[in-house]
A tleap script that builds the chain and sets N, CA, C and O, in Angstrom:
source leaprc.protein.ff14SB
mol = sequence {
  NMET ASN THR ARG GLN GLN GLY VAL THR ARG
  ARG LEU SER PHE SER PHE ARG GLN LYS ILE
  LEU LEU LEU PRO GLY LEU ALA ALA VAL ALA
  LEU LEU LEU THR LEU VAL LEU THR VAL SER
  LEU GLY ARG LYS ASN GLU SER ARG LEU ARG
  THR ILE ARG ASP GLY TYR TYR PRO SER VAL
  GLN LEU SER ARG THR LEU GLN GLU GLU LEU
  SER HIE LEU SER THR PRO HIE ARG ARG ALA
  THR ARG THR SER TRP LYS VAL PRO THR ALA
  CYS ALA CGLY
}
set mol.1.N position { 41.901 20.208 -32.113 }
set mol.1.CA position { 40.624 19.574 -32.391 }
set mol.1.C position { 40.490 19.337 -33.881 }
set mol.1.O position { 40.900 20.156 -34.705 }
set mol.2.N position { 39.906 18.198 -34.203 }
set mol.2.CA position { 39.662 17.954 -35.624 }
set mol.2.C position { 38.325 18.575 -36.023 }
set mol.2.O position { 37.609 19.101 -35.170 }
set mol.3.N position { 37.996 18.521 -37.259 }
set mol.3.CA position { 36.785 19.188 -37.760 }
set mol.3.C position { 35.517 18.526 -37.229 }
set mol.3.O position { 34.501 19.194 -37.039 }
set mol.4.N position { 35.573 17.242 -36.995 }
set mol.4.CA position { 34.394 16.544 -36.470 }
set mol.4.C position { 34.082 17.016 -35.052 }
set mol.4.O position { 32.925 17.291 -34.733 }
set mol.5.N position { 35.095 17.111 -34.205 }
set mol.5.CA position { 34.910 17.584 -32.833 }
set mol.5.C position { 34.445 19.035 -32.820 }
set mol.5.O position { 33.636 19.416 -31.974 }
set mol.6.N position { 34.936 19.829 -33.727 }
set mol.6.CA position { 34.509 21.228 -33.803 }
set mol.6.C position { 33.037 21.317 -34.196 }
set mol.6.O position { 32.316 22.180 -33.695 }
set mol.7.N position { 32.583 20.434 -35.091 }
set mol.7.CA position { 31.177 20.420 -35.498 }
set mol.7.C position { 30.262 20.051 -34.352 }
set mol.7.O position { 29.191 20.636 -34.189 }
set mol.8.N position { 30.687 19.070 -33.549 }
set mol.8.CA position { 29.898 18.654 -32.387 }
set mol.8.C position { 29.853 19.781 -31.367 }
set mol.8.O position { 28.800 20.052 -30.790 }
set mol.9.N position { 30.962 20.429 -31.144 }
set mol.9.CA position { 31.022 21.534 -30.188 }
set mol.9.C position { 30.119 22.674 -30.631 }
set mol.9.O position { 29.438 23.281 -29.805 }
set mol.10.N position { 30.107 22.968 -31.900 }
set mol.10.CA position { 29.239 24.035 -32.405 }
set mol.10.C position { 27.761 23.675 -32.234 }
set mol.10.O position { 26.943 24.538 -31.916 }
set mol.11.N position { 27.424 22.419 -32.442 }
set mol.11.CA position { 26.027 22.003 -32.293 }
set mol.11.C position { 25.579 22.085 -30.840 }
set mol.11.O position { 24.420 22.395 -30.564 }
set mol.12.N position { 26.488 21.809 -29.913 }
set mol.12.CA position { 26.139 21.809 -28.492 }
set mol.12.C position { 26.253 23.188 -27.858 }
set mol.12.O position { 25.769 23.384 -26.744 }
set mol.13.N position { 26.862 24.123 -28.516 }
set mol.13.CA position { 26.980 25.460 -27.928 }
set mol.13.C position { 25.679 26.222 -28.184 }
set mol.13.O position { 25.202 26.331 -29.314 }
set mol.14.N position { 25.133 26.738 -27.097 }
set mol.14.CA position { 23.877 27.467 -27.174 }
set mol.14.C position { 24.146 28.953 -27.007 }
set mol.14.O position { 25.112 29.356 -26.359 }
set mol.15.N position { 23.298 29.742 -27.587 }
set mol.15.CA position { 23.414 31.188 -27.383 }
set mol.15.C position { 22.927 31.517 -25.977 }
set mol.15.O position { 22.300 30.691 -25.314 }
set mol.16.N position { 23.224 32.733 -25.531 }
set mol.16.CA position { 22.807 33.154 -24.191 }
set mol.16.C position { 21.295 33.098 -24.067 }
set mol.16.O position { 20.781 32.687 -23.027 }
set mol.17.N position { 20.579 33.499 -25.093 }
set mol.17.CA position { 19.113 33.469 -25.093 }
set mol.17.C position { 18.609 32.036 -24.950 }
set mol.17.O position { 17.679 31.776 -24.187 }
set mol.18.N position { 19.218 31.113 -25.679 }
set mol.18.CA position { 18.801 29.706 -25.598 }
set mol.18.C position { 19.073 29.136 -24.204 }
set mol.18.O position { 18.272 28.365 -23.675 }
set mol.19.N position { 20.188 29.514 -23.623 }
set mol.19.CA position { 20.508 29.034 -22.275 }
set mol.19.C position { 19.499 29.555 -21.254 }
set mol.19.O position { 19.095 28.819 -20.353 }
set mol.20.N position { 19.092 30.808 -21.386 }
set mol.20.CA position { 18.113 31.392 -20.471 }
set mol.20.C position { 16.748 30.721 -20.645 }
set mol.20.O position { 16.059 30.468 -19.657 }
set mol.21.N position { 16.352 30.433 -21.877 }
set mol.21.CA position { 15.059 29.801 -22.136 }
set mol.21.C position { 15.063 28.315 -21.779 }
set mol.21.O position { 14.003 27.729 -21.557 }
set mol.22.N position { 16.229 27.711 -21.722 }
set mol.22.CA position { 16.333 26.285 -21.417 }
set mol.22.C position { 15.913 25.997 -19.971 }
set mol.22.O position { 15.288 24.968 -19.711 }
set mol.23.N position { 16.239 26.869 -19.042 }
set mol.23.CA position { 15.910 26.638 -17.630 }
set mol.23.C position { 14.401 26.549 -17.382 }
set mol.23.O position { 13.960 25.578 -16.768 }
set mol.24.N position { 13.589 27.509 -17.827 }
set mol.24.CA position { 12.141 27.348 -17.618 }
set mol.24.C position { 11.576 26.151 -18.376 }
set mol.24.O position { 10.614 25.526 -17.928 }
set mol.25.N position { 12.168 25.836 -19.515 }
set mol.25.CA position { 11.714 24.668 -20.266 }
set mol.25.C position { 11.946 23.380 -19.490 }
set mol.25.O position { 11.071 22.517 -19.422 }
set mol.26.N position { 13.130 23.262 -18.910 }
set mol.26.CA position { 13.427 22.076 -18.091 }
set mol.26.C position { 12.545 22.031 -16.850 }
set mol.26.O position { 12.106 20.958 -16.436 }
set mol.27.N position { 12.283 23.194 -16.254 }
set mol.27.CA position { 11.401 23.239 -15.089 }
set mol.27.C position { 9.989 22.808 -15.471 }
set mol.27.O position { 9.332 22.102 -14.705 }
set mol.28.N position { 9.518 23.219 -16.634 }
set mol.28.CA position { 8.178 22.823 -17.084 }
set mol.28.C position { 8.109 21.321 -17.323 }
set mol.28.O position { 7.115 20.684 -16.976 }
set mol.29.N position { 9.152 20.751 -17.910 }
set mol.29.CA position { 9.189 19.299 -18.141 }
set mol.29.C position { 9.194 18.559 -16.802 }
set mol.29.O position { 8.495 17.559 -16.639 }
set mol.30.N position { 9.984 19.052 -15.848 }
set mol.30.CA position { 10.018 18.414 -14.524 }
set mol.30.C position { 8.664 18.514 -13.835 }
set mol.30.O position { 8.226 17.564 -13.185 }
set mol.31.N position { 7.998 19.657 -13.971 }
set mol.31.CA position { 6.671 19.827 -13.378 }
set mol.31.C position { 5.665 18.864 -14.001 }
set mol.31.O position { 4.873 18.248 -13.288 }
set mol.32.N position { 5.691 18.732 -15.312 }
set mol.32.CA position { 4.779 17.794 -15.984 }
set mol.32.C position { 5.070 16.361 -15.574 }
set mol.32.O position { 4.146 15.578 -15.353 }
set mol.33.N position { 6.345 16.012 -15.473 }
set mol.33.CA position { 6.712 14.660 -15.046 }
set mol.33.C position { 6.216 14.390 -13.630 }
set mol.33.O position { 5.705 13.307 -13.343 }
set mol.34.N position { 6.365 15.376 -12.742 }
set mol.34.CA position { 5.876 15.232 -11.372 }
set mol.34.C position { 4.359 15.087 -11.342 }
set mol.34.O position { 3.826 14.271 -10.590 }
set mol.35.N position { 3.673 15.866 -12.149 }
set mol.35.CA position { 2.214 15.789 -12.209 }
set mol.35.C position { 1.748 14.422 -12.703 }
set mol.35.O position { 0.839 13.826 -12.125 }
set mol.36.N position { 2.364 13.930 -13.765 }
set mol.36.CA position { 1.992 12.612 -14.303 }
set mol.36.C position { 2.260 11.519 -13.286 }
set mol.36.O position { 1.440 10.617 -13.110 }
set mol.37.N position { 3.402 11.592 -12.617 }
set mol.37.CA position { 3.747 10.588 -11.610 }
set mol.37.C position { 2.776 10.634 -10.433 }
set mol.37.O position { 2.369 9.588 -9.929 }
set mol.38.N position { 2.404 11.829 -9.992 }
set mol.38.CA position { 1.467 11.975 -8.877 }
set mol.38.C position { 0.098 11.411 -9.227 }
set mol.38.O position { -0.504 10.701 -8.421 }
set mol.39.N position { -0.395 11.718 -10.412 }
set mol.39.CA position { -1.706 11.210 -10.837 }
set mol.39.C position { -1.666 9.693 -10.961 }
set mol.39.O position { -2.599 9.008 -10.540 }
set mol.40.N position { -0.594 9.172 -11.534 }
set mol.40.CA position { -0.471 7.725 -11.706 }
set mol.40.C position { -0.450 7.004 -10.360 }
set mol.40.O position { -1.161 6.017 -10.170 }
set mol.41.N position { 0.355 7.490 -9.438 }
set mol.41.CA position { 0.425 6.853 -8.121 }
set mol.41.C position { -0.881 7.036 -7.341 }
set mol.41.O position { -1.261 6.166 -6.558 }
set mol.42.N position { -1.557 8.150 -7.547 }
set mol.42.CA position { -2.853 8.364 -6.902 }
set mol.42.C position { -3.886 7.356 -7.360 }
set mol.42.O position { -4.659 6.833 -6.556 }
set mol.43.N position { -3.895 7.086 -8.653 }
set mol.43.CA position { -4.846 6.087 -9.172 }
set mol.43.C position { -4.534 4.695 -8.647 }
set mol.43.O position { -5.443 3.936 -8.310 }
set mol.44.N position { -3.255 4.358 -8.577 }
set mol.44.CA position { -2.867 3.046 -8.061 }
set mol.44.C position { -3.254 2.924 -6.593 }
set mol.44.O position { -3.742 1.881 -6.161 }
set mol.45.N position { -3.036 3.995 -5.824 }
set mol.45.CA position { -3.398 4.006 -4.414 }
set mol.45.C position { -4.905 3.873 -4.231 }
set mol.45.O position { -5.367 3.154 -3.345 }
set mol.46.N position { -5.671 4.567 -5.070 }
set mol.46.CA position { -7.128 4.470 -5.009 }
set mol.46.C position { -7.597 3.049 -5.271 }
set mol.46.O position { -8.516 2.563 -4.612 }
set mol.47.N position { -6.973 2.386 -6.224 }
set mol.47.CA position { -7.327 0.997 -6.531 }
set mol.47.C position { -7.025 0.077 -5.347 }
set mol.47.O position { -7.825 -0.799 -5.019 }
set mol.48.N position { -5.887 0.275 -4.718 }
set mol.48.CA position { -5.530 -0.556 -3.566 }
set mol.48.C position { -6.474 -0.314 -2.387 }
set mol.48.O position { -6.873 -1.254 -1.700 }
set mol.49.N position { -6.824 0.942 -2.163 }
set mol.49.CA position { -7.759 1.242 -1.078 }
set mol.49.C position { -9.131 0.629 -1.339 }
set mol.49.O position { -9.786 0.159 -0.409 }
set mol.50.N position { -9.567 0.629 -2.589 }
set mol.50.CA position { -10.848 0.014 -2.939 }
set mol.50.C position { -10.799 -1.490 -2.665 }
set mol.50.O position { -11.766 -2.065 -2.166 }
set mol.51.N position { -9.675 -2.123 -2.992 }
set mol.51.CA position { -9.527 -3.559 -2.728 }
set mol.51.C position { -9.595 -3.838 -1.229 }
set mol.51.O position { -10.232 -4.800 -0.800 }
set mol.52.N position { -8.940 -3.000 -0.442 }
set mol.52.CA position { -8.983 -3.190 1.014 }
set mol.52.C position { -10.390 -2.993 1.535 }
set mol.52.O position { -10.879 -3.796 2.330 }
set mol.53.N position { -11.052 -1.923 1.090 }
set mol.53.CA position { -12.397 -1.610 1.576 }
set mol.53.C position { -13.402 -2.692 1.193 }
set mol.53.O position { -14.236 -3.080 2.010 }
set mol.54.N position { -13.328 -3.176 -0.032 }
set mol.54.CA position { -14.339 -4.123 -0.509 }
set mol.54.C position { -13.979 -5.579 -0.248 }
set mol.54.O position { -14.867 -6.430 -0.217 }
set mol.55.N position { -12.701 -5.885 -0.061 }
set mol.55.CA position { -12.296 -7.277 0.094 }
set mol.55.C position { -11.842 -7.641 1.481 }
set mol.55.O position { -12.398 -8.538 2.113 }
set mol.56.N position { -10.815 -6.934 1.963 }
set mol.56.CA position { -10.198 -7.328 3.226 }
set mol.56.C position { -10.997 -6.879 4.446 }
set mol.56.O position { -11.159 -7.654 5.388 }
set mol.57.N position { -11.488 -5.670 4.449 }
set mol.57.CA position { -12.177 -5.155 5.632 }
set mol.57.C position { -13.414 -5.969 5.996 }
set mol.57.O position { -13.594 -6.277 7.174 }
set mol.58.N position { -14.289 -6.340 5.033 }
set mol.58.CA position { -15.415 -7.200 5.406 }
set mol.58.C position { -14.964 -8.541 5.979 }
set mol.58.O position { -15.613 -9.086 6.871 }
set mol.59.N position { -13.862 -9.070 5.473 }
set mol.59.CA position { -13.348 -10.340 5.998 }
set mol.59.C position { -12.916 -10.195 7.447 }
set mol.59.O position { -13.175 -11.077 8.266 }
set mol.60.N position { -12.265 -9.095 7.766 }
set mol.60.CA position { -11.829 -8.854 9.134 }
set mol.60.C position { -13.042 -8.699 10.051 }
set mol.60.O position { -13.059 -9.245 11.154 }
set mol.61.N position { -14.041 -7.969 9.606 }
set mol.61.CA position { -15.252 -7.791 10.411 }
set mol.61.C position { -15.939 -9.131 10.658 }
set mol.61.O position { -16.345 -9.423 11.783 }
set mol.62.N position { -16.068 -9.941 9.618 }
set mol.62.CA position { -16.695 -11.251 9.767 }
set mol.62.C position { -15.890 -12.133 10.711 }
set mol.62.O position { -16.460 -12.860 11.524 }
set mol.63.N position { -14.568 -12.070 10.606 }
set mol.63.CA position { -13.718 -12.862 11.487 }
set mol.63.C position { -13.937 -12.476 12.946 }
set mol.63.O position { -14.035 -13.347 13.810 }
set mol.64.N position { -14.015 -11.189 13.219 }
set mol.64.CA position { -14.259 -10.737 14.598 }
set mol.64.C position { -15.617 -11.214 15.098 }
set mol.64.O position { -15.744 -11.660 16.239 }
set mol.65.N position { -16.627 -11.117 14.244 }
set mol.65.CA position { -17.964 -11.554 14.631 }
set mol.65.C position { -17.969 -13.045 14.930 }
set mol.65.O position { -18.556 -13.483 15.920 }
set mol.66.N position { -17.317 -13.823 14.079 }
set mol.66.CA position { -17.278 -15.269 14.287 }
set mol.66.C position { -16.506 -15.631 15.551 }
set mol.66.O position { -16.887 -16.566 16.256 }
set mol.67.N position { -15.429 -14.908 15.851 }
set mol.67.CA position { -14.676 -15.178 17.073 }
set mol.67.C position { -15.525 -14.887 18.310 }
set mol.67.O position { -15.483 -15.632 19.288 }
set mol.68.N position { -16.294 -13.803 18.260 }
set mol.68.CA position { -17.161 -13.488 19.389 }
set mol.68.C position { -18.233 -14.554 19.569 }
set mol.68.O position { -18.508 -14.969 20.694 }
set mol.69.N position { -18.838 -14.999 18.478 }
set mol.69.CA position { -19.864 -16.039 18.568 }
set mol.69.C position { -19.270 -17.341 19.080 }
set mol.69.O position { -19.897 -18.033 19.882 }
set mol.70.N position { -18.082 -17.681 18.630 }
set mol.70.CA position { -17.428 -18.901 19.091 }
set mol.70.C position { -17.123 -18.822 20.580 }
set mol.70.O position { -17.288 -19.807 21.299 }
set mol.71.N position { -16.687 -17.678 21.040 }
set mol.71.CA position { -16.402 -17.554 22.464 }
set mol.71.C position { -17.682 -17.674 23.283 }
set mol.71.O position { -17.665 -18.262 24.364 }
set mol.72.N position { -18.800 -17.122 22.785 }
set mol.72.CA position { -20.070 -17.250 23.503 }
set mol.72.C position { -20.563 -18.700 23.505 }
set mol.72.O position { -21.163 -19.152 24.480 }
set mol.73.N position { -20.308 -19.425 22.411 }
set mol.73.CA position { -20.738 -20.825 22.350 }
set mol.73.C position { -19.832 -21.733 23.164 }
set mol.73.O position { -20.307 -22.717 23.732 }
set mol.74.N position { -18.557 -21.434 23.235 }
set mol.74.CA position { -17.635 -22.349 23.906 }
set mol.74.C position { -17.686 -22.233 25.422 }
set mol.74.O position { -17.323 -23.180 26.119 }
set mol.75.N position { -18.121 -21.111 25.943 }
set mol.75.CA position { -18.177 -20.937 27.401 }
set mol.75.C position { -19.092 -21.976 28.070 }
set mol.75.O position { -18.661 -22.604 29.037 }
set mol.76.N position { -20.328 -22.186 27.606 }
set mol.76.CA position { -21.159 -23.220 28.247 }
set mol.76.C position { -20.566 -24.627 28.092 }
set mol.76.O position { -20.702 -25.461 28.987 }
set mol.77.N position { -19.917 -24.885 26.969 }
set mol.77.CA position { -19.319 -26.218 26.773 }
set mol.77.C position { -18.158 -26.442 27.740 }
set mol.77.O position { -17.991 -27.540 28.269 }
set mol.78.N position { -17.363 -25.407 27.967 }
set mol.78.CA position { -16.272 -25.542 28.933 }
set mol.78.C position { -16.810 -25.790 30.339 }
set mol.78.O position { -16.274 -26.608 31.087 }
set mol.79.N position { -17.864 -25.081 30.683 }
set mol.79.CA position { -18.460 -25.275 32.004 }
set mol.79.C position { -19.032 -26.689 32.128 }
set mol.79.O position { -18.890 -27.337 33.165 }
set mol.80.N position { -19.675 -27.155 31.066 }
set mol.80.CA position { -20.270 -28.495 31.102 }
set mol.80.C position { -19.198 -29.566 31.206 }
set mol.80.O position { -19.375 -30.536 31.944 }
set mol.81.N position { -18.113 -29.421 30.502 }
set mol.81.CA position { -17.073 -30.446 30.575 }
set mol.81.C position { -16.375 -30.420 31.930 }
set mol.81.O position { -15.951 -31.469 32.415 }
set mol.82.N position { -16.245 -29.265 32.545 }
set mol.82.CA position { -15.630 -29.188 33.868 }
set mol.82.C position { -16.490 -29.927 34.902 }
set mol.82.O position { -15.961 -30.639 35.756 }
set mol.83.N position { -17.796 -29.757 34.823 }
set mol.83.CA position { -18.658 -30.390 35.826 }
set mol.83.C position { -18.839 -31.871 35.543 }
set mol.83.O position { -18.983 -32.658 36.478 }
set mol.84.N position { -18.836 -32.272 34.270 }
set mol.84.CA position { -19.076 -33.684 33.977 }
set mol.84.C position { -17.837 -34.539 34.199 }
set mol.84.O position { -17.975 -35.753 34.354 }
set mol.85.N position { -16.670 -33.989 34.222 }
set mol.85.CA position { -15.452 -34.760 34.392 }
set mol.85.C position { -14.928 -34.753 35.834 }
set mol.85.O position { -13.836 -35.252 36.103 }
set mol.86.N position { -15.693 -34.199 36.733 }
set mol.86.CA position { -15.243 -34.226 38.126 }
set mol.86.C position { -15.348 -35.656 38.664 }
set mol.86.O position { -16.359 -36.335 38.482 }
set mol.87.N position { -14.317 -36.074 39.306 }
set mol.87.CA position { -14.299 -37.418 39.876 }
set mol.87.C position { -14.948 -37.342 41.265 }
set mol.87.O position { -14.582 -36.496 42.081 }
set mol.88.N position { -15.918 -38.238 41.525 }
set mol.88.CA position { -16.543 -38.236 42.852 }
set mol.88.C position { -15.495 -38.526 43.934 }
set mol.88.O position { -14.566 -39.302 43.712 }
set mol.89.N position { -15.649 -37.915 45.071 }
set mol.89.CA position { -14.664 -38.042 46.140 }
set mol.89.C position { -14.626 -39.481 46.705 }
set mol.89.O position { -13.585 -39.928 47.187 }
set mol.90.N position { -15.763 -40.200 46.644 }
set mol.90.CA position { -15.783 -41.559 47.171 }
set mol.90.C position { -14.960 -42.479 46.298 }
set mol.90.O position { -14.367 -43.428 46.810 }
set mol.91.N position { -14.900 -42.235 44.989 }
set mol.91.CA position { -14.153 -43.084 44.077 }
set mol.91.C position { -12.694 -42.688 43.994 }
set mol.91.O position { -11.870 -43.486 43.548 }
set mol.92.N position { -12.360 -41.518 44.396 }
set mol.92.CA position { -11.003 -41.015 44.234 }
set mol.92.C position { -10.049 -41.644 45.220 }
set mol.92.O position { -8.859 -41.743 44.921 }
set mol.93.N position { -10.505 -42.070 46.368 }
set mol.93.CA position { -9.635 -42.501 47.427 }
set mol.93.C position { -9.241 -43.894 47.384 }
set mol.93.O position { -8.496 -44.352 48.251 }
savepdb mol mol.pdb
quit
């Protein structure tokens, strides 16, 4: 090994105490990263749910109401067109 490689190796070599303390430190960093990610995704999810509740859900409810009203209005029209388009039996033959 040349002197440069030996210097790098010395910088990267940790004492036993440092190695033992490194594990809880890495665990704490991972825990904080998980916490930040969870909070961030929770806020994004809350925003999406608010959009669904305030935007899409009322539209779906209105659509259902309008479909029901249309079906109630179209039933008499269908009956009327069926009776008005019947061909008299005397003219059919």
